[in-house]
Steps between C-alpha positions, in 0.01 A plus 500: 500500500238588241130422482579251221745318727243494778247356254747221416549423871125484563441276196771265628291413808372143454134507402503867398678474163194627309326669794684833527387832352592865529212681680221267378417228254292601198125491573378142486855359470598457866624147577361289780606606850759535637669760279732800534471859381771759557514874442733794547361724773740782591868588508728543802797649320842582638553867426695804613571850373204494257628182334364146502801272536319169522140416409334257739167371368238381748304198382201317646483128428146376555429132555131413456358180650154358564589405858801548726780330304815480710676282240463768230608770743807295595587451131481874429704580811762240411539649150540849643747384765705298249537815289589723796182706465398655830124487551219598736167318491139576582176313444149608405178316419305646207134426574366586154740256333510248785881482478797561724751756384846459646711803411880503509654846492847497343745744343693439179 
């Protein structure tokens, strides 16, 4: 899977069709919450004998919400599950922005 394919999956989530961006929305152009940003973070390649045989790209998918939004979380998780994308999740509250950040760690 590529980042472009992941982008398509995320934009297919009902309610998020125009609320997905790579890394961040342009300054002053962020849509109303909730929205999703995703970014490549690191690789976890399969390699041996000084050769990379398969590139595995780590990606963080960040769901931003004003308050705890279990429906949006369930929608993201359903899209990942339907596309056989294994994920891990953690949650953080960003005081300065007054938003929740739910991060899904995946590999593509």
